C-alpha positions as CSV (number, residue, x, y, z in Angstrom):
1,M,101.9,131.5,110.8
2,A,101.6,127.7,111.2
3,S,103.7,127.7,114.3
4,V,101.6,130.4,115.9
5,R,98.4,128.5,115.2
6,S,99.9,125.3,116.7
7,R,100.8,127.1,119.8
8,A,97.3,128.6,120.3
9,P,95.7,125.4,121.7
10,V,98.6,124.8,124.0
11,S,98.4,128.3,125.4
12,G,94.7,127.8,125.9
13,Q,95.3,124.6,127.9
14,L,97.9,126.3,130.1
15,N,95.5,129.2,130.8
16,N,92.7,126.9,131.8
17,Y,95.1,124.9,134.0
18,R,96.3,128.0,135.7
19,F,92.7,129.2,136.2
20,L,91.7,125.9,137.8
21,C,94.7,125.9,140.1
22,K,94.0,129.5,141.3
23,R,90.3,128.6,141.8
24,A,91.3,125.5,143.9
25,L,93.7,127.6,146.0
26,K,90.9,130.2,146.7
27,I,88.5,127.5,147.7
28,R,91.0,126.0,150.1
29,A,91.8,129.4,151.6
30,L,88.1,130.1,152.2
31,E,87.6,126.7,153.8
32,S,90.6,127.2,156.1
33,N,89.3,130.7,157.1
34,R,85.8,129.3,157.9
35,T,87.3,126.6,160.0
36,K,89.5,129.1,161.9
37,K,86.5,131.4,162.6
38,R,84.5,128.4,163.8
39,H,87.1,127.4,166.3
40,Q,87.4,131.0,167.5
41,N,83.7,131.2,168.1
42,W,83.9,128.0,170.1
43,D,86.7,129.3,172.2
44,R,84.7,132.5,172.9
45,T,81.7,130.5,173.9
46,D,83.8,128.5,176.3
47,D,85.2,131.7,177.8
48,M,81.8,133.3,178.3
49,K,80.3,130.2,179.9
50,R,83.4,129.9,182.2
51,K,83.0,133.5,183.4
52,Q,79.3,133.0,184.0
53,N,80.0,129.9,186.1
54,L,82.5,131.7,188.2
55,H,79.8,134.0,189.6
56,C,76.9,131.5,189.5
57,N,74.4,132.4,192.2
58,G,77.0,134.6,193.9
59,K,79.2,131.6,194.6
60,T,82.7,130.8,193.4
61,L,82.9,127.3,192.0
62,Q,85.8,124.9,192.7
63,P,88.4,124.4,190.0
64,E,87.5,120.7,189.6
65,V,83.9,121.7,188.8
66,L,85.0,124.3,186.3
67,V,87.3,121.8,184.5
68,K,84.6,119.2,184.4
69,R,82.0,121.6,182.9
70,T,84.5,122.9,180.4
71,K,85.2,119.3,179.2
72,L,81.5,118.7,178.8
73,T,81.0,121.9,176.9
74,R,83.8,121.1,174.5
75,Q,82.6,117.6,173.9
76,S,79.1,118.8,173.1
77,L,80.7,121.2,170.6
78,G,82.9,118.6,169.0
79,Q,86.3,119.9,170.3
80,A,89.0,117.5,171.4
81,V,89.8,117.7,175.1
82,P,93.5,117.1,176.1
83,G,93.9,113.8,177.8
84,S,90.3,112.7,177.1
85,G,90.9,110.9,173.8
86,P,89.2,111.6,170.5
87,V,85.6,112.9,170.4
88,L,83.3,111.0,167.9
89,L,80.5,113.1,166.5
90,Q,77.3,111.3,166.0
91,P,75.4,112.6,162.9
92,S,72.0,114.2,163.7
93,D,70.6,112.6,160.5
94,P,69.8,108.9,161.2
95,R,69.8,108.0,157.5
96,P,72.8,106.0,156.0
97,E,75.8,107.9,154.7
98,S,75.0,107.3,151.1
99,E,71.5,108.7,151.4
100,R,72.8,111.7,153.4
101,W,75.3,112.4,150.6
102,E,72.6,112.2,147.9
103,A,70.5,114.7,149.7
104,D,73.4,117.1,150.2
105,S,75.0,116.9,146.8
106,G,71.8,116.9,144.8
107,F,72.4,113.6,143.1
108,S,69.3,111.9,144.5
109,S,66.8,110.6,142.0
110,E,64.1,113.0,143.3
111,A,63.7,116.4,141.6
112,S,63.6,118.3,144.8
113,P,66.7,120.5,145.7
114,P,69.0,119.4,148.5
115,S,67.5,119.8,152.0
116,S,70.7,121.2,153.5
117,G,71.1,124.0,151.0
118,R,74.7,123.1,150.1
119,S,76.3,120.9,147.5
120,S,79.3,118.6,147.4
121,P,81.9,119.6,144.8
122,S,82.1,116.0,143.5
123,P,80.1,112.8,143.9
124,C,81.3,109.9,146.0
125,P,83.6,107.6,143.9
126,T,81.4,104.6,144.7
127,L,78.5,106.3,143.0
128,V,80.2,107.0,139.6
129,V,80.4,104.5,136.8
130,A,81.5,104.7,133.1
131,L,79.4,103.1,130.3
132,D,80.2,102.3,126.7
133,C,78.4,100.1,124.2
134,E,79.1,98.7,120.8
135,M,76.3,98.2,118.3
136,V,75.7,96.1,115.1
137,G,73.2,96.6,112.3
138,T,70.0,94.7,111.9
139,G,67.1,94.9,109.5
140,P,67.3,96.0,105.8
141,R,70.9,97.0,104.9
142,G,71.7,97.1,108.6
143,R,70.2,100.5,109.2
144,H,68.8,99.6,112.7
145,S,71.3,99.6,115.5
146,E,71.1,97.0,118.3
147,L,73.3,96.3,121.2
148,A,76.1,93.8,120.7
149,R,78.6,94.6,123.6
150,C,78.3,96.5,126.9
151,S,81.0,97.5,129.4
152,V,80.6,99.2,132.7
153,L,83.6,100.4,134.8
154,D,83.8,101.8,138.3
155,Y,85.4,105.1,139.3
156,H,88.9,103.5,139.6
157,G,88.7,101.8,136.2
158,N,87.8,98.3,137.4
159,V,85.6,96.4,135.0
160,L,82.2,95.7,136.6
161,Y,80.5,94.3,133.5
162,D,81.7,93.3,130.0
163,K,79.6,91.0,128.0
164,Y,78.7,90.3,124.4
165,V,74.9,90.7,123.8
166,R,72.9,88.8,121.3
167,P,70.5,91.1,119.4
168,S,66.8,90.3,119.3
169,R,66.8,90.3,115.5
170,P,69.2,88.7,112.9
171,V,72.4,90.7,112.3
172,T,72.8,92.0,108.8
173,D,75.8,94.2,109.3
174,Y,78.4,93.5,112.0
175,R,80.1,96.9,111.5
176,T,83.4,95.3,112.5
177,R,85.4,98.3,111.3
178,W,83.8,100.4,114.1
179,S,82.3,98.0,116.6
180,G,85.0,95.3,116.6
181,I,82.2,92.7,116.6
182,K,82.5,89.5,114.5
183,R,80.2,86.6,114.0
184,H,81.8,84.3,116.6
185,H,81.5,86.9,119.3
186,L,77.7,86.5,119.3
187,T,77.5,82.7,119.1
188,N,77.0,82.2,122.8
189,A,76.3,85.8,123.7
190,T,73.9,86.9,126.5
191,P,70.3,87.5,125.5
192,F,69.4,91.2,125.2
193,D,66.7,91.1,127.9
194,Q,69.0,89.5,130.5
195,A,71.9,91.8,129.7
196,R,69.5,94.8,129.9
197,N,68.4,93.8,133.4
198,E,72.0,93.2,134.6
199,V,73.2,96.6,133.3
200,L,70.1,98.4,134.7
201,S,70.8,97.0,138.2
202,L,74.4,98.3,138.0
203,L,73.4,101.8,136.8
204,E,70.6,102.3,139.3
205,G,71.4,105.2,141.6
206,K,74.7,105.9,139.9
207,V,76.2,108.9,138.1
208,V,76.9,107.6,134.6
209,V,79.9,108.9,132.6
210,G,80.2,108.3,128.9
211,H,80.8,109.8,125.4
212,S,77.5,110.3,123.5
213,V,76.1,108.2,126.3
214,Y,72.5,108.8,125.2
215,N,73.1,106.5,122.2
216,D,74.1,103.8,124.6
217,F,70.9,104.4,126.7
218,E,68.9,104.1,123.5
219,A,70.6,100.8,122.6
220,L,69.9,99.5,126.1
221,D,66.3,100.8,126.0
222,I,66.6,102.5,129.3
223,V,66.1,106.0,130.6
224,H,68.5,107.5,133.2
225,P,67.9,110.7,135.2
226,C,69.4,113.7,133.4
227,H,71.0,115.1,136.5
228,M,72.9,111.9,137.0
229,V,74.5,111.8,133.4
230,R,77.9,113.2,132.5
231,D,78.3,113.2,128.7
232,T,81.9,114.1,127.7
233,C,80.7,114.8,124.2
234,T,78.4,117.8,125.1
235,T,80.2,119.5,127.9
236,R,81.8,122.8,127.1
237,L,84.6,122.3,129.7
238,L,86.4,119.6,127.7
239,S,86.1,121.1,124.3
240,R,87.3,124.5,125.7
241,L,90.2,122.7,127.4
242,A,91.2,121.1,124.1
243,G,91.0,124.4,122.3
244,F,87.9,123.9,120.3
245,P,85.4,126.7,119.5
246,R,82.0,126.9,121.2
247,G,79.4,124.5,119.9
248,H,82.0,122.0,118.6
249,C,81.5,118.4,119.8
250,P,84.8,116.6,119.3
251,S,85.0,112.8,119.1
252,L,86.3,110.7,121.9
253,R,89.3,109.8,119.9
254,V,90.3,113.4,119.4
255,L,89.7,114.4,123.1
256,A,91.8,111.4,124.3
257,N,94.6,112.3,122.0
258,K,94.7,116.0,122.9
259,L,94.0,115.9,126.6
260,L,95.2,112.4,127.7
261,N,97.9,111.9,125.1
262,R,96.3,108.5,124.4
263,C,95.7,106.8,121.1
264,I,92.4,104.9,120.9
265,Q,90.2,103.5,118.2
266,V,93.1,102.9,115.8
267,G,93.7,100.1,113.4
268,G,91.2,97.8,111.7
269,R,90.1,95.8,114.7
270,G,87.4,98.3,115.6
271,H,86.6,100.0,118.9
272,C,86.9,98.4,122.4
273,S,84.1,99.4,124.7
274,V,86.3,98.9,127.8
275,Q,89.0,101.2,126.4
276,D,86.4,103.8,125.4
277,A,84.8,103.8,128.8
278,Q,88.1,104.2,130.5
279,A,89.0,107.2,128.2
280,A,85.6,108.9,129.0
281,L,86.2,108.3,132.7
282,D,89.7,109.8,132.6
283,L,88.3,112.8,130.7
284,Y,85.6,113.3,133.3
285,K,88.2,113.3,136.0
286,L,90.1,116.2,134.3
287,V,87.2,118.6,134.9
288,E,85.3,116.8,137.6
289,G,85.5,119.5,140.2
290,E,84.4,122.4,138.0
291,W,81.7,120.2,136.3
292,E,80.1,119.2,139.6
293,Q,80.2,122.7,140.8
294,E,78.3,123.9,137.7
295,I,75.7,121.2,138.1
296,A,75.3,122.0,141.8
297,G,74.9,125.7,141.0
298,L,72.2,124.9,138.4
299,K,70.3,122.7,140.9
300,E,70.3,125.4,143.5
301,T,68.8,127.9,141.1
302,V,65.9,125.6,140.3
303,K,63.3,125.9,143.0
304,P,60.2,123.7,143.4
305,M,56.9,125.1,142.2
306,D,55.1,127.0,145.0
307,R,51.6,125.6,145.6
308,T,50.3,129.2,146.2
309,Q,51.2,130.3,142.7
310,Q,48.5,131.2,140.3
311,K,47.0,128.1,138.6
312,E,44.5,127.4,135.8
313,T,42.1,124.6,135.6
314,L,39.9,123.8,132.5
315,T,36.3,122.9,133.3
316,T,33.4,122.2,131.0
317,E,29.9,123.1,132.1
318,D,26.8,122.8,129.9
319,G,29.1,122.6,126.8
320,K,30.9,125.8,127.6
321,T,34.6,126.0,128.4
322,T,35.7,128.2,131.2
323,F,38.9,128.9,133.1
324,N,39.1,129.0,136.9
325,R,42.1,131.0,138.3
326,F,43.5,130.8,141.8
327,K,44.9,134.1,143.0
328,P,48.5,134.2,144.3
329,G,48.6,133.1,147.9
330,A,45.3,131.3,147.7
331,E,45.0,127.5,148.1
332,P,42.9,125.5,145.6
333,D,39.8,123.8,147.0
């Protein structure tokens, strides 16, 4: 019975891996079919225009004119013309590429849905960072947690920020067993206000990946948009991939051991924020495609409130409370 139970998580991982592979193959097949149909439509358009030009105003055009018009038509449609070199398409949107990506993928800071009606399967790597913080205890018996170290990594695992931070109040419990912070680490540490501003500038406009990352946001005293947060602790994708039941929130150490075959947070030296951020980032990459598709689907289902919907306003006249209602389709005064 013990061997059967030990095989259950492995079989679940294999089934999830097969499902993801099949889904990726289906998506690629659909994209190739759409591209093929698009080119077929372009060829049909060229043929129809060529036939119309043959009998333009009852006159037969010369072959040189037909070739020239065909080249112009193909260049306007974005097709490569043999012998004419590559055709560079100019985007119709004058905004920078990063802003166009934010509008299409739904990762912009605004709450409105994407203007193009489609979503990118995964965010641009330059807009993804991993965050992890270590805290120490302040106040009576060290019950209040304050920031003592903060690390930020880019999508490729390069360290963008890693500094020790001096709390605003005296430290009463260093929590070295978990935080890895000792007294000498905070001797010449960066003041909290300065570190907060530095980290805030790095996280602005970025998709933040982390494990129980909202605890880190609380320690930094910042608020990040919910649609730009990827918490590996709360997502169902990773816990299901690791074979845990629904509603179970495994620790970062357990997920890294099961899914990455990596041992972290071991020994008596405490945690390393750079190591933990790297583990959270690698876990995110395991389910990045499916995770971003789910978020894109959720954003498409959320529509902005229609101004013509029925509204209520509370007014007080002569000490009496009344409700004014706007009928559907009517604009308020």
